C-alpha positions as a LaTeX table, in Angstrom:
\begin{tabular}{lrrr}
\hline
Residue & $x$ (\AA) & $y$ (\AA) & $z$ (\AA) \\
\hline
Unk1 & 60.77 & 103.04 & 137.14 \\
Unk2 & 64.50 & 102.62 & 136.74 \\
Unk3 & 66.52 & 105.82 & 136.34 \\
Unk4 & 70.04 & 106.51 & 135.24 \\
Unk5 & 71.14 & 107.27 & 138.77 \\
Unk6 & 70.17 & 103.69 & 139.75 \\
Unk7 & 72.83 & 102.22 & 137.49 \\
Unk8 & 76.12 & 101.13 & 139.03 \\
Unk9 & 78.51 & 101.98 & 136.18 \\
Unk10 & 81.25 & 99.78 & 137.62 \\
Unk11 & 78.91 & 96.83 & 136.97 \\
Unk12 & 78.43 & 97.95 & 133.39 \\
Unk13 & 82.22 & 98.19 & 133.01 \\
Unk14 & 82.72 & 94.66 & 134.40 \\
Unk15 & 80.08 & 93.44 & 131.94 \\
Unk16 & 81.88 & 95.24 & 129.12 \\
Unk17 & 85.22 & 93.61 & 129.87 \\
Unk18 & 83.71 & 90.13 & 130.26 \\
Unk19 & 81.81 & 90.50 & 126.95 \\
Unk20 & 84.90 & 91.90 & 125.22 \\
Unk21 & 87.14 & 89.01 & 126.44 \\
Unk22 & 84.34 & 86.39 & 126.67 \\
Unk23 & 86.10 & 85.28 & 129.82 \\
Unk24 & 85.54 & 85.98 & 133.52 \\
Unk25 & 89.16 & 85.18 & 134.20 \\
Unk26 & 90.58 & 87.60 & 131.66 \\
Unk27 & 88.11 & 90.32 & 132.66 \\
Unk28 & 89.29 & 89.90 & 136.31 \\
Unk29 & 92.90 & 90.37 & 135.22 \\
Unk30 & 91.99 & 93.54 & 133.30 \\
Unk31 & 89.95 & 95.06 & 136.08 \\
Unk32 & 92.31 & 93.96 & 138.89 \\
Unk33 & 89.68 & 92.19 & 140.98 \\
Unk34 & 88.92 & 88.55 & 141.70 \\
Unk35 & 86.82 & 86.27 & 139.44 \\
Unk36 & 84.09 & 85.90 & 142.10 \\
Unk37 & 83.86 & 89.73 & 142.33 \\
Unk38 & 83.35 & 90.07 & 138.60 \\
Unk39 & 80.76 & 87.29 & 138.58 \\
Unk40 & 78.89 & 88.87 & 141.47 \\
Unk41 & 78.81 & 92.30 & 139.83 \\
Unk42 & 77.43 & 90.80 & 136.59 \\
Unk43 & 74.67 & 89.04 & 138.55 \\
Unk44 & 73.71 & 92.29 & 140.28 \\
Unk45 & 73.51 & 94.08 & 136.95 \\
Unk46 & 71.34 & 91.29 & 135.56 \\
Unk47 & 69.05 & 91.61 & 138.61 \\
Unk48 & 68.82 & 95.36 & 138.18 \\
Unk49 & 67.98 & 95.03 & 134.46 \\
Unk50 & 65.73 & 92.05 & 135.07 \\
Unk51 & 67.25 & 90.16 & 132.14 \\
Unk52 & 70.08 & 87.65 & 131.69 \\
Unk53 & 73.07 & 88.94 & 129.86 \\
Unk54 & 75.02 & 85.68 & 129.53 \\
Unk55 & 74.24 & 82.05 & 128.82 \\
Unk56 & 76.49 & 80.20 & 131.27 \\
Unk57 & 77.70 & 76.98 & 129.58 \\
Unk58 & 80.13 & 74.43 & 130.98 \\
Unk59 & 83.62 & 75.97 & 130.62 \\
Unk60 & 82.28 & 78.93 & 128.49 \\
Unk61 & 79.87 & 81.79 & 128.39 \\
Unk62 & 77.79 & 83.27 & 125.61 \\
Unk63 & 76.01 & 86.59 & 125.26 \\
Unk64 & 72.21 & 86.54 & 125.19 \\
Unk65 & 70.39 & 88.66 & 122.61 \\
Unk66 & 69.98 & 91.37 & 125.30 \\
Unk67 & 73.63 & 90.98 & 126.21 \\
Unk68 & 74.72 & 91.51 & 122.61 \\
Unk69 & 72.63 & 94.68 & 122.42 \\
Unk70 & 73.98 & 96.01 & 125.74 \\
Unk71 & 77.60 & 95.20 & 124.67 \\
Unk72 & 77.19 & 97.13 & 121.40 \\
Unk73 & 76.19 & 100.29 & 123.32 \\
Unk74 & 78.67 & 99.73 & 126.16 \\
Unk75 & 81.53 & 99.37 & 123.67 \\
Unk76 & 80.58 & 102.70 & 122.04 \\
Unk77 & 80.29 & 104.34 & 125.46 \\
Unk78 & 83.61 & 103.19 & 126.86 \\
Unk79 & 85.46 & 103.82 & 123.62 \\
Unk80 & 84.09 & 107.34 & 123.55 \\
Unk81 & 85.12 & 107.68 & 127.22 \\
Unk82 & 88.66 & 106.64 & 126.36 \\
Unk83 & 88.76 & 109.24 & 123.58 \\
Unk84 & 87.48 & 111.80 & 126.08 \\
Unk85 & 90.31 & 111.02 & 128.46 \\
Unk86 & 92.95 & 110.81 & 125.75 \\
Unk87 & 92.05 & 114.21 & 124.27 \\
Unk88 & 92.66 & 116.08 & 127.57 \\
Unk89 & 95.25 & 113.91 & 129.27 \\
Unk90 & 99.00 & 114.64 & 128.86 \\
Unk91 & 99.75 & 110.93 & 129.31 \\
Unk92 & 99.01 & 108.17 & 126.90 \\
Unk93 & 95.59 & 106.55 & 127.30 \\
Unk94 & 94.88 & 104.48 & 124.19 \\
Unk95 & 92.75 & 101.41 & 124.30 \\
Unk96 & 90.32 & 102.49 & 121.64 \\
Unk97 & 90.10 & 101.71 & 117.87 \\
Unk98 & 91.11 & 104.65 & 115.68 \\
Unk99 & 88.65 & 105.57 & 112.92 \\
Unk100 & 90.27 & 106.72 & 109.60 \\
Unk101 & 88.64 & 107.81 & 106.40 \\
Unk102 & 90.45 & 107.52 & 103.06 \\
Unk103 & 89.29 & 109.22 & 99.92 \\
Unk104 & 88.82 & 106.65 & 97.29 \\
Unk105 & 90.98 & 107.04 & 94.17 \\
Unk106 & 92.59 & 104.63 & 91.79 \\
Unk107 & 96.00 & 106.14 & 92.66 \\
Unk108 & 95.80 & 105.35 & 96.42 \\
Unk109 & 98.96 & 103.31 & 96.49 \\
Unk110 & 101.16 & 105.82 & 98.44 \\
Unk111 & 98.37 & 106.13 & 100.99 \\
Unk112 & 98.47 & 102.35 & 101.55 \\
Unk113 & 102.17 & 102.43 & 102.21 \\
Unk114 & 101.69 & 105.27 & 104.78 \\
Unk115 & 98.87 & 103.32 & 106.38 \\
Unk116 & 101.11 & 100.27 & 106.81 \\
Unk117 & 103.53 & 102.51 & 108.79 \\
Unk118 & 100.66 & 103.94 & 110.82 \\
Unk119 & 99.32 & 100.54 & 111.58 \\
Unk120 & 102.72 & 99.52 & 113.02 \\
Unk121 & 102.96 & 102.74 & 115.06 \\
Unk122 & 99.44 & 102.60 & 116.55 \\
Unk123 & 98.74 & 98.85 & 116.94 \\
Unk124 & 100.21 & 98.70 & 120.45 \\
Unk125 & 97.51 & 101.15 & 121.57 \\
Unk126 & 94.41 & 99.87 & 119.72 \\
Unk127 & 93.05 & 98.63 & 116.42 \\
Unk128 & 93.04 & 100.64 & 113.14 \\
Unk129 & 89.75 & 100.80 & 111.26 \\
Unk130 & 89.39 & 102.46 & 107.84 \\
Unk131 & 86.45 & 103.50 & 105.68 \\
Unk132 & 86.31 & 104.76 & 102.13 \\
Unk133 & 84.72 & 108.00 & 100.90 \\
Unk134 & 84.52 & 109.24 & 97.29 \\
Unk135 & 83.83 & 112.94 & 98.13 \\
Unk136 & 86.57 & 114.97 & 99.72 \\
Unk137 & 84.20 & 117.56 & 101.22 \\
Unk138 & 82.20 & 114.89 & 102.97 \\
Unk139 & 85.35 & 113.37 & 104.39 \\
Unk140 & 86.38 & 116.77 & 105.82 \\
Unk141 & 82.89 & 117.14 & 107.36 \\
Unk142 & 83.21 & 113.73 & 109.05 \\
Unk143 & 86.52 & 114.64 & 110.65 \\
Unk144 & 85.23 & 118.10 & 111.67 \\
Unk145 & 82.14 & 116.57 & 113.30 \\
Unk146 & 84.11 & 113.83 & 115.11 \\
Unk147 & 82.75 & 110.90 & 113.15 \\
Unk148 & 86.37 & 110.10 & 112.18 \\
Unk149 & 89.58 & 110.56 & 114.16 \\
Unk150 & 91.52 & 111.56 & 111.05 \\
Unk151 & 91.38 & 111.13 & 107.29 \\
Unk152 & 93.39 & 111.24 & 104.09 \\
Unk153 & 92.01 & 113.23 & 101.18 \\
Unk154 & 93.14 & 114.90 & 97.94 \\
Unk155 & 92.70 & 118.42 & 99.09 \\
Unk156 & 93.99 & 120.61 & 101.88 \\
Unk157 & 91.27 & 121.57 & 104.38 \\
Unk158 & 90.70 & 125.31 & 104.83 \\
Unk159 & 89.05 & 125.25 & 108.28 \\
Unk160 & 91.23 & 126.80 & 111.05 \\
Unk161 & 90.03 & 123.99 & 113.32 \\
Unk162 & 91.69 & 121.34 & 111.20 \\
Unk163 & 95.39 & 120.64 & 110.91 \\
Unk164 & 96.94 & 118.74 & 108.02 \\
Unk165 & 100.19 & 117.37 & 106.61 \\
Unk166 & 101.21 & 115.90 & 103.32 \\
Unk167 & 101.17 & 112.09 & 103.23 \\
Unk168 & 102.70 & 111.62 & 99.81 \\
Unk169 & 101.99 & 111.89 & 96.08 \\
Unk170 & 101.56 & 109.72 & 93.04 \\
Unk171 & 102.69 & 110.43 & 89.54 \\
Unk172 & 99.92 & 109.76 & 87.01 \\
Unk173 & 100.69 & 108.26 & 83.59 \\
Unk174 & 98.51 & 107.18 & 80.70 \\
Unk175 & 97.94 & 103.54 & 79.88 \\
Unk176 & 97.14 & 101.75 & 76.60 \\
Unk177 & 97.83 & 98.42 & 74.95 \\
Unk178 & 101.28 & 97.69 & 73.54 \\
Unk179 & 99.75 & 97.18 & 70.11 \\
Unk180 & 98.17 & 100.64 & 70.07 \\
Unk181 & 101.34 & 102.34 & 71.26 \\
Unk182 & 103.30 & 100.60 & 68.50 \\
Unk183 & 100.72 & 101.81 & 65.93 \\
Unk184 & 100.62 & 105.44 & 67.12 \\
Unk185 & 104.17 & 106.69 & 67.54 \\
Unk186 & 102.81 & 110.20 & 67.94 \\
Unk187 & 101.24 & 109.85 & 71.32 \\
Unk188 & 98.82 & 112.74 & 70.77 \\
Unk189 & 97.16 & 110.88 & 67.89 \\
Unk190 & 96.14 & 107.94 & 70.06 \\
Unk191 & 93.67 & 110.23 & 71.91 \\
Unk192 & 91.90 & 110.89 & 68.60 \\
Unk193 & 91.86 & 107.18 & 67.69 \\
Unk194 & 90.69 & 105.77 & 71.10 \\
Unk195 & 88.28 & 106.97 & 73.81 \\
Unk196 & 89.54 & 107.95 & 77.26 \\
Unk197 & 88.16 & 105.65 & 80.04 \\
Unk198 & 87.86 & 107.11 & 83.54 \\
Unk199 & 86.20 & 106.29 & 86.79 \\
Unk200 & 83.26 & 108.65 & 87.32 \\
Unk201 & 83.81 & 109.10 & 91.06 \\
Unk202 & 87.52 & 109.89 & 90.90 \\
Unk203 & 86.86 & 113.64 & 90.44 \\
Unk204 & 90.28 & 115.02 & 91.46 \\
Unk205 & 92.22 & 112.60 & 89.25 \\
Unk206 & 89.84 & 113.24 & 86.31 \\
Unk207 & 90.30 & 117.04 & 86.68 \\
Unk208 & 94.10 & 116.71 & 86.69 \\
Unk209 & 94.07 & 114.53 & 83.59 \\
Unk210 & 91.60 & 116.87 & 81.79 \\
Unk211 & 93.67 & 119.99 & 82.68 \\
Unk212 & 96.87 & 118.24 & 81.59 \\
Unk213 & 95.45 & 117.25 & 78.23 \\
Unk214 & 94.04 & 120.72 & 77.66 \\
Unk215 & 97.49 & 122.23 & 78.41 \\
Unk216 & 98.99 & 119.92 & 75.85 \\
Unk217 & 96.39 & 121.02 & 73.19 \\
Unk218 & 94.90 & 117.56 & 73.10 \\
Unk219 & 91.12 & 117.25 & 72.61 \\
Unk220 & 89.47 & 113.93 & 73.61 \\
Unk221 & 86.56 & 113.21 & 71.38 \\
Unk222 & 85.01 & 110.34 & 73.34 \\
Unk223 & 84.97 & 109.49 & 77.06 \\
Unk224 & 83.99 & 106.20 & 78.68 \\
Unk225 & 82.80 & 106.56 & 82.30 \\
Unk226 & 82.64 & 103.61 & 84.69 \\
Unk227 & 82.50 & 102.91 & 88.38 \\
Unk228 & 85.02 & 100.06 & 87.95 \\
Unk229 & 88.74 & 100.66 & 87.37 \\
Unk230 & 89.21 & 96.96 & 86.67 \\
Unk231 & 86.98 & 97.36 & 83.61 \\
Unk232 & 88.93 & 100.45 & 82.43 \\
Unk233 & 92.18 & 98.53 & 82.71 \\
Unk234 & 90.80 & 95.52 & 80.88 \\
Unk235 & 89.47 & 97.63 & 78.05 \\
Unk236 & 92.79 & 99.44 & 77.77 \\
Unk237 & 94.67 & 96.11 & 77.72 \\
Unk238 & 92.55 & 94.99 & 74.82 \\
Unk239 & 93.23 & 98.13 & 72.80 \\
Unk240 & 89.74 & 99.61 & 73.19 \\
Unk241 & 90.58 & 102.75 & 75.13 \\
Unk242 & 93.21 & 104.78 & 77.03 \\
Unk243 & 93.07 & 105.26 & 80.78 \\
Unk244 & 95.20 & 107.00 & 83.44 \\
Unk245 & 97.00 & 105.12 & 86.18 \\
Unk246 & 99.48 & 105.74 & 88.94 \\
Unk247 & 103.10 & 105.06 & 88.03 \\
Unk248 & 104.52 & 102.25 & 90.13 \\
Unk249 & 106.13 & 103.59 & 93.35 \\
Unk250 & 106.86 & 100.28 & 95.06 \\
Unk251 & 110.13 & 99.43 & 93.27 \\
Unk252 & 108.59 & 96.09 & 92.32 \\
Unk253 & 107.94 & 95.67 & 88.59 \\
Unk254 & 104.25 & 95.06 & 87.94 \\
Unk255 & 102.91 & 94.21 & 84.47 \\
Unk256 & 99.31 & 93.56 & 83.54 \\
Unk257 & 99.46 & 91.50 & 80.34 \\
Unk258 & 99.53 & 93.78 & 77.28 \\
Unk259 & 99.27 & 97.11 & 79.17 \\
Unk260 & 101.97 & 99.78 & 78.70 \\
Unk261 & 102.27 & 103.36 & 80.01 \\
Unk262 & 103.33 & 106.66 & 78.50 \\
Unk263 & 103.35 & 110.33 & 79.49 \\
Unk264 & 102.73 & 113.65 & 77.70 \\
Unk265 & 104.43 & 116.99 & 78.24 \\
Unk266 & 105.70 & 116.37 & 81.78 \\
Unk267 & 104.32 & 114.73 & 84.92 \\
Unk268 & 100.87 & 114.76 & 86.46 \\
Unk269 & 101.11 & 114.69 & 90.24 \\
Unk270 & 98.31 & 113.78 & 92.65 \\
Unk271 & 99.02 & 114.72 & 96.26 \\
Unk272 & 97.44 & 113.26 & 99.47 \\
Unk273 & 96.90 & 115.05 & 102.76 \\
Unk274 & 96.14 & 113.73 & 106.26 \\
Unk275 & 94.00 & 116.01 & 108.39 \\
Unk276 & 92.55 & 115.98 & 111.92 \\
Unk277 & 90.85 & 118.22 & 114.42 \\
Unk278 & 93.18 & 120.70 & 116.10 \\
Unk279 & 91.58 & 119.82 & 119.48 \\
Unk280 & 92.56 & 116.15 & 119.11 \\
Unk281 & 96.30 & 116.86 & 119.16 \\
Unk282 & 96.91 & 115.11 & 122.46 \\
Unk283 & 95.26 & 111.82 & 121.45 \\
Unk284 & 97.75 & 109.05 & 120.92 \\
Unk285 & 96.09 & 108.28 & 117.60 \\
Unk286 & 96.97 & 111.74 & 116.36 \\
Unk287 & 100.44 & 111.84 & 118.04 \\
Unk288 & 101.39 & 108.74 & 116.16 \\
Unk289 & 100.12 & 110.30 & 112.97 \\
Unk290 & 102.01 & 113.58 & 113.35 \\
Unk291 & 105.22 & 111.66 & 114.29 \\
Unk292 & 105.09 & 109.88 & 110.96 \\
Unk293 & 104.28 & 113.09 & 109.09 \\
Unk294 & 107.12 & 114.97 & 110.67 \\
Unk295 & 109.52 & 112.13 & 109.98 \\
Unk296 & 108.52 & 111.86 & 106.32 \\
Unk297 & 108.51 & 115.63 & 105.78 \\
Unk298 & 111.66 & 116.26 & 107.84 \\
Unk299 & 109.82 & 118.14 & 110.54 \\
Unk300 & 107.78 & 120.37 & 108.23 \\
Unk301 & 104.03 & 120.04 & 108.84 \\
Unk302 & 101.77 & 122.54 & 107.00 \\
Unk303 & 98.98 & 124.21 & 108.98 \\
Unk304 & 95.96 & 126.26 & 107.91 \\
Unk305 & 96.98 & 129.89 & 107.42 \\
Unk306 & 100.59 & 128.95 & 106.78 \\
Unk307 & 102.43 & 128.85 & 103.49 \\
Unk308 & 100.93 & 126.33 & 101.11 \\
Unk309 & 103.11 & 123.75 & 99.35 \\
Unk310 & 104.12 & 124.65 & 95.84 \\
Unk311 & 101.47 & 123.49 & 93.37 \\
Unk312 & 102.74 & 120.58 & 91.36 \\
Unk313 & 99.49 & 118.81 & 90.55 \\
Unk314 & 98.72 & 119.01 & 86.86 \\
Unk315 & 101.93 & 120.82 & 86.00 \\
Unk316 & 103.32 & 120.39 & 82.50 \\
Unk317 & 106.82 & 120.93 & 81.26 \\
Unk318 & 108.00 & 121.39 & 77.66 \\
Unk319 & 110.42 & 118.87 & 76.24 \\
Unk320 & 109.71 & 116.12 & 78.72 \\
Unk321 & 110.35 & 112.72 & 77.32 \\
Unk322 & 107.92 & 109.83 & 77.14 \\
Unk323 & 107.79 & 107.07 & 79.75 \\
Unk324 & 106.80 & 104.20 & 77.52 \\
Unk325 & 106.68 & 100.74 & 79.09 \\
Unk326 & 106.87 & 101.96 & 82.72 \\
Unk327 & 105.54 & 99.34 & 85.13 \\
Unk328 & 102.16 & 100.41 & 86.52 \\
Unk329 & 100.62 & 100.35 & 89.98 \\
Unk330 & 97.43 & 98.29 & 89.81 \\
Unk331 & 94.42 & 98.74 & 92.14 \\
Unk332 & 93.03 & 96.83 & 95.07 \\
Unk333 & 93.66 & 93.08 & 94.69 \\
Unk334 & 96.34 & 93.58 & 92.03 \\
Unk335 & 98.53 & 95.30 & 94.72 \\
Unk336 & 98.31 & 92.34 & 97.13 \\
Unk337 & 101.42 & 90.54 & 95.93 \\
Unk338 & 103.55 & 93.67 & 96.34 \\
Unk339 & 102.37 & 94.35 & 99.90 \\
Unk340 & 102.83 & 90.68 & 100.92 \\
Unk341 & 106.37 & 90.77 & 99.55 \\
Unk342 & 107.23 & 94.07 & 101.20 \\
Unk343 & 105.48 & 93.24 & 104.51 \\
Unk344 & 105.81 & 89.51 & 104.97 \\
Unk345 & 103.78 & 87.96 & 107.75 \\
\hline
\end{tabular}
């Protein structure tokens, strides 16, 4: 019976590099040995495992089913090994994909701009992979447990084992059709005439909007809940509801047909925070993150137990004027033109 001690891990590493590059020549260049040496080590591993790992075609190679399975596990193993080295080494290791979680919200625009900067900063060291999460607590748990390298959420983590810094913020405004805004000059009355549409999973944004309306003594009689922001926007454009959106931050005017924006009794501010494990501070993935945070925040990076930023989310101010007809930041595919213009290929 084969045991773990029987495995020559150098042979597994050669296999990993060949499978990653799909080339004996390129794998030889990465490992610093000759092509015959790489080929011989692969053959010895196949003999030990008693299964072929590659189909050897004229001028090309292909993974067998067994080879694909082994490569999947080998990739996880060597990427974890690189993280292990990077987290303890004072020198840059890199070579692994960074895993980032982003809390899903309709007002995620400022986070996307920050992610573009991070992509440019980290891409020389590895790929950047992102995943979405609707619940902030679950996102914090995934970072805490090592499932993610770092994340961006709408709340500051309280665990002393997590560090965090502010990524940015978005000002939230209300959105309705131009016809309805023309009909209801008193903006408070439009909330009586039309239902408020909101995305059911955007809890933090919904709470900010609810608190803001309550502070302004506005009672919403009817609420439409949906999982789709595009539907909320389309209904608002057709004069069937009001919804809340992020005010355009990009400097590029964006209009969606008949949609117009307005505000009530001062701004609503939604803040975004990046957080990571304190023990991961040496990783190049985290170093590049903190460099960006320190640059954007002029060297100030909040930490658990330190002074918290002044609360601005949901604040209301008397006498604030309206922001009718402000261009709005649209979600997902609607943002594509702006990013392509700001970040040409």
